[in-house]
C-alpha positions as CSV (number, residue, x, y, z in Angstrom):
1,M,-50.5,-38.1,19.3
2,N,-49.9,-37.3,23.0
3,K,-51.0,-40.9,24.0
4,L,-48.6,-42.3,21.5
5,A,-45.7,-40.2,22.8
6,L,-46.6,-41.3,26.4
7,I,-46.5,-44.9,25.3
8,V,-43.1,-44.5,23.7
9,V,-41.7,-42.7,26.8
10,F,-42.9,-45.5,29.1
11,F,-41.6,-48.2,26.7
12,V,-38.1,-46.7,26.3
13,G,-38.0,-45.9,30.1
14,G,-38.9,-49.5,31.0
15,L,-36.3,-50.8,28.5
16,L,-33.6,-48.7,30.1
17,V,-34.5,-49.8,33.6
18,Y,-34.5,-53.5,32.4
19,V,-31.0,-53.3,30.8
20,A,-29.6,-51.4,33.7
21,G,-29.7,-54.6,35.7
22,D,-26.8,-55.9,33.6
23,F,-24.5,-53.1,34.5
24,P,-21.7,-53.7,37.0
25,D,-22.2,-52.3,40.5
26,W,-21.3,-48.7,41.1
27,G,-17.6,-48.5,41.9
28,D,-17.0,-52.2,41.3
29,P,-13.2,-52.6,41.1
30,T,-13.5,-55.8,39.1
31,S,-15.6,-54.2,36.3
32,P,-14.0,-54.2,32.8
33,A,-13.7,-50.4,32.9
34,S,-11.7,-50.6,36.2
35,T,-9.5,-53.5,35.3
36,H,-8.6,-52.7,31.7
37,V,-9.5,-49.3,30.3
38,G,-9.2,-47.1,33.4
39,R,-5.9,-48.6,34.4
40,Y,-4.4,-48.1,30.9
41,Y,-5.4,-44.4,30.9
42,L,-3.9,-43.8,34.3
43,E,-0.6,-45.6,33.5
44,N,0.0,-44.4,30.0
45,S,-1.6,-40.9,29.7
46,I,1.7,-39.0,29.9
47,R,3.6,-41.5,27.7
48,D,0.9,-41.4,25.0
49,T,-0.2,-37.8,25.1
50,H,2.3,-35.8,27.2
51,V,-0.8,-34.6,29.2
52,P,-0.7,-35.1,33.0
53,N,-4.4,-34.4,33.4
54,V,-5.9,-37.8,32.7
55,V,-9.4,-36.4,32.5
56,T,-8.4,-34.1,29.6
57,S,-6.5,-36.9,27.8
58,V,-9.5,-39.2,28.1
59,L,-12.1,-36.7,26.9
60,A,-10.1,-35.0,24.2
61,D,-8.0,-37.9,22.9
62,Y,-8.9,-41.4,23.9
63,R,-12.6,-40.7,23.8
64,G,-12.4,-37.9,21.3
65,F,-15.3,-39.1,19.2
66,D,-17.6,-39.1,22.2
67,T,-16.6,-35.5,23.2
68,M,-17.1,-34.3,19.6
69,F,-20.7,-35.7,19.5
70,E,-21.3,-34.1,23.0
71,T,-20.3,-30.8,21.5
72,G,-22.6,-31.3,18.6
73,V,-25.5,-32.2,21.0
74,V,-24.9,-29.0,22.9
75,F,-25.1,-27.0,19.7
76,I,-28.2,-28.8,18.4
77,A,-29.9,-28.3,21.8
78,G,-29.3,-24.6,21.6
79,I,-30.7,-24.4,18.1
80,A,-33.8,-26.4,19.1
81,V,-34.6,-24.1,22.1
82,L,-34.2,-21.1,19.8
83,A,-36.5,-22.6,17.2
84,L,-39.2,-23.5,19.7
85,L,-39.2,-20.1,21.3
86,R,-39.2,-18.2,18.0
87,R,-42.1,-20.4,16.7
88,T,-44.1,-19.6,19.9
89,V,-43.4,-15.9,19.4
90,V,-44.5,-15.9,15.8
91,Q,-47.7,-17.9,16.6
92,R,-48.6,-15.4,19.4
93,R,-48.0,-12.5,17.1
94,E,-50.2,-14.0,14.5
95,E,-52.9,-14.6,17.1
96,G,-52.6,-11.1,18.4
97,E,-51.7,-12.1,21.9
98,L,-48.5,-10.0,22.1
99,A,-48.6,-6.4,23.1
100,S,-47.4,-3.9,20.6
101,H,-44.7,-2.7,22.9
102,H,-42.6,-4.0,25.8
103,L,-41.6,-2.5,29.0
104,E,-38.0,-1.4,29.3
105,A,-35.8,-3.6,31.4
106,P,-34.9,-2.1,34.7
107,Q,-31.5,-0.5,34.7
108,S,-28.9,-1.6,37.3
109,G,-27.2,0.9,39.5
110,V,-23.9,2.5,38.7
111,V,-22.2,0.4,41.3
112,V,-23.3,-2.9,39.6
113,R,-22.4,-1.7,36.1
114,T,-19.0,-0.4,37.2
115,A,-18.2,-3.6,39.1
116,S,-19.3,-5.7,36.2
117,R,-17.1,-3.8,33.8
118,I,-14.1,-4.5,36.1
119,M,-15.0,-8.2,36.6
120,I,-15.8,-9.2,33.1
121,P,-12.3,-8.9,31.6
122,F,-10.8,-10.9,34.4
123,M,-13.5,-13.6,34.0
124,Q,-12.8,-13.9,30.3
125,L,-9.0,-14.0,30.9
126,Y,-9.5,-16.7,33.5
127,A,-11.8,-18.6,31.1
128,L,-9.0,-18.6,28.5
129,Y,-6.6,-19.8,31.1
130,V,-8.9,-22.7,32.1
131,I,-9.2,-23.7,28.4
132,G,-5.5,-23.4,27.6
133,H,-4.2,-24.9,30.9
134,G,-6.7,-27.8,31.1
135,H,-4.0,-30.2,30.1
136,H,-2.1,-29.7,33.3
137,S,-4.8,-28.7,35.8
138,P,-8.6,-29.0,36.2
139,G,-10.3,-27.3,33.3
140,G,-10.9,-27.6,29.6
141,G,-13.3,-26.4,26.9
142,F,-16.5,-27.1,28.7
143,Q,-15.5,-25.3,31.9
144,G,-13.8,-22.4,30.1
145,G,-16.8,-22.0,27.8
146,V,-19.2,-21.8,30.8
147,I,-17.1,-19.1,32.3
148,L,-17.0,-17.1,29.0
149,G,-20.8,-17.5,28.7
150,A,-21.2,-16.4,32.3
151,S,-19.2,-13.2,31.6
152,L,-21.5,-12.3,28.7
153,I,-24.6,-13.0,30.8
154,L,-23.2,-10.8,33.6
155,H,-23.0,-8.0,31.1
156,A,-26.6,-8.5,30.1
157,L,-27.7,-8.6,33.7
158,A,-25.8,-5.4,34.6
159,Y,-27.1,-3.5,31.6
160,D,-29.8,-5.1,29.4
161,L,-30.1,-7.3,26.4
162,R,-30.3,-4.4,23.9
163,A,-26.9,-3.1,25.1
164,T,-25.3,-6.6,25.1
165,N,-26.8,-7.4,21.7
166,K,-24.9,-4.4,20.2
167,L,-21.7,-6.1,21.3
168,F,-22.5,-9.8,21.0
169,S,-25.6,-10.3,18.8
170,E,-27.3,-13.7,18.8
171,K,-26.3,-14.3,15.2
172,R,-22.7,-13.6,16.0
173,V,-22.5,-16.0,18.9
174,L,-24.4,-18.7,17.1
175,V,-21.8,-18.4,14.3
176,L,-19.1,-18.9,16.9
177,G,-20.9,-22.0,18.1
178,A,-21.0,-23.4,14.6
179,V,-17.3,-22.5,14.2
180,G,-16.5,-24.4,17.4
181,V,-18.1,-27.6,16.1
182,M,-16.4,-27.2,12.7
183,L,-13.1,-26.6,14.4
184,Y,-13.3,-29.8,16.3
185,S,-14.4,-31.9,13.4
186,G,-12.1,-30.0,11.0
187,I,-9.0,-31.0,13.0
188,G,-10.1,-34.6,12.7
189,L,-10.5,-34.3,9.0
190,F,-7.1,-32.6,8.7
191,C,-5.6,-35.6,10.5
192,M,-7.1,-37.8,7.7
193,L,-5.6,-35.5,5.0
194,L,-2.2,-36.1,6.6
195,G,-2.6,-39.8,6.3
196,G,-3.8,-40.7,9.8
197,N,-7.1,-41.7,11.3
198,F,-9.9,-39.2,12.2
199,L,-8.9,-37.3,15.3
200,D,-5.5,-39.1,15.3
201,F,-3.6,-36.0,16.5
202,S,-0.1,-37.7,16.3
203,V,0.1,-37.1,12.6
204,L,0.0,-33.3,13.2
205,H,3.7,-33.4,14.0
206,A,4.2,-33.2,10.2
207,V,2.9,-29.6,10.2
208,L,3.6,-28.4,13.7
209,P,7.1,-27.1,14.3
210,A,9.3,-28.6,17.0
211,T,6.9,-31.4,18.0
212,D,7.0,-35.2,17.9
213,E,4.1,-37.5,17.6
214,V,3.4,-37.4,21.4
215,M,3.5,-33.7,21.7
216,A,1.4,-33.3,18.6
217,R,-1.4,-35.2,20.4
218,S,-1.2,-32.6,23.2
219,H,-1.4,-29.7,20.7
220,G,-4.3,-31.4,18.9
221,M,-6.3,-31.6,22.2
222,L,-5.8,-27.9,22.8
223,G,-7.3,-27.2,19.4
224,V,-10.4,-29.3,20.0
225,E,-10.8,-27.8,23.5
226,I,-10.9,-24.3,21.9
227,G,-13.7,-25.5,19.7
228,V,-15.6,-26.9,22.6
229,G,-15.2,-23.7,24.5
230,L,-16.5,-21.6,21.7
231,T,-19.6,-23.8,21.3
232,V,-20.4,-24.0,25.0
233,M,-20.0,-20.2,25.4
234,A,-22.2,-19.5,22.4
235,I,-25.0,-21.8,23.3
236,M,-25.0,-20.9,27.0
237,Y,-25.3,-17.2,26.1
238,S,-27.9,-17.7,23.4
239,L,-30.1,-19.8,25.7
240,Y,-30.0,-16.9,28.2
241,L,-31.0,-14.4,25.4
242,D,-34.0,-16.4,24.4
243,L,-35.2,-17.6,27.8
244,A,-34.8,-14.3,29.5
245,S,-36.7,-12.4,26.9
246,H,-39.2,-15.1,25.9
247,G,-37.8,-15.1,22.4
248,H,-38.1,-11.3,21.9
249,L,-34.4,-10.5,22.5
250,D,-35.2,-7.0,23.8
251,E,-35.4,-7.3,27.6
252,G,-33.4,-8.7,30.5
253,L,-34.6,-10.6,33.5
C-alpha cells in the first residue's frame, strides 16, 4: 500500500511539473489574466459591486464559487485532523499505551492572565471590524476569522484548555464552523429562490430595504464573509485544541 501511494505521488507530481510548462511566465503582462480578466476587475469593481476593495469583490463576488469551496476545504481539513487524532487516541487507549492520568497544564502568572483578559475583547472587536470593513480596506472573512481564532487561542494559552473549553467547547466551535459553510452556501441558494443564479447577490435587492442591484451585491458579499470568518475561526481554534493536547482536550501547551 505504501509503495502504491508513493507511485501515485510521484506520478501526480510529475504530471503537475509537466503541465506547468504551459503556464504563462510569472507577471507576464500579455497573459490572458492580465489583458482581459484582471483589467475588467480593476475597471468595473465599483460599478458592478459598489466595493472599492477589488480583492474582496474578486474573492467574494466574481470568484464566489472558488471562495465557497475554499471555505469548505478549510472545514473538511479541520474535521480530518480531528478524526485522525481521535483515532490515534482511541487506538493507544485500547493498546494500554496511555497513562491513566495527565499532568496539569502549568498555570500562567497573574500578569499574563490579566493582560490577556484585557487584550482579548479588543482583538475580537478588531476582528469584527476586519470582517465588516473588508469591502473598503484590507481585510475580510479569512483575516478576521484568523484574528478571532487567535483570541481564543490566547485565552487557552493564558489559562488552560479546561478553562477555555468551559466557555468555547470543541463541539460548539465546530457547529459554528458548519454554520459558516451553510451560511455561505445558503445565501447562494436563497439567490436562486429569488429567481437569480447561485451566488448572484444582485437579486437580494428584492428583500433588502433601500438597496439597488449593485448595493445588494455588496451586502451579499458581507454575508458570505461572515460565514467565512466563522468557519476559519472555528477550525483554527479546534486545530489548536487537538494538536496542543494530542487529542485529549485536557491540557495546554
